[in-house]
N, C-alpha and C positions, 0 to 999 in steps of 0.2 A: 913850371908850376901848373900848367894847364889852363891859364887864364885866357879869356877871349876878349877881343875889343868890343866894347858896348857903345862907346861914344863915336859918332861918325867923324871921319877925317875931313880935313879942309877940302873944299872943292878945287882949290888951286894945286893940290898935290898931284904929282905925276902918277903915282901908283895909288889908287884908291883902295883903302882897307875896307873889306866887307864887314857889315855889322848887322845884328838882328834888330830891326826897328821896333818890334813888340817889346823886347827886353829893355830897349832904351827908353821907351815910353813909360813902362812900369817902374824902372829905376828912377826916372825923373820925378814921377809922382811920389815915390817914397821919400826922396830927398826933399821935395817941397813940403811934405807933411812934417818931417823932422824939423825943418826950418821954421814952420809955423809953431810947432811945439816949443821950440827954444825961446819964443817970445815970453813964455811963462817962466819967471825967474826961478820958481821952485823946481821946475823940470831941468832947467839949464845948469843949476848949481848942485842938484841932487842933495837937498837938505835932509831928505828922509834917510834914516839909518837902516831901516828894515826894507827888504825887497818887496814885501807884501804892501807896505804903505806906498812905496814908489810906483809899483804896478797899478795900484788903485788910482793914483793921481794921473798916471798915463791914460787909463781908461776915461777918467773924468775930462782931461784935456782933449782927448780924441773926440769925445762926445760933444764938447763945447765947439770944437772946430767944425764938426759935421753938422751941427745945428745952425751955424751962421748962415 
């Protein structure tokens, strides 16, 4: 598939798998952002039927998180 390891391997592993630390940090930030967004029920359950409304709410939630 061409996938690369992003998560670092355990320190106790005999053969350490190399990973890109910058990609890991950015991936972790994105996952934490989505986790914070899921605290809003409307985002987690996707009540909005139209993509435009859902996208607008995503912008609103992202702004609320950014302003905290």
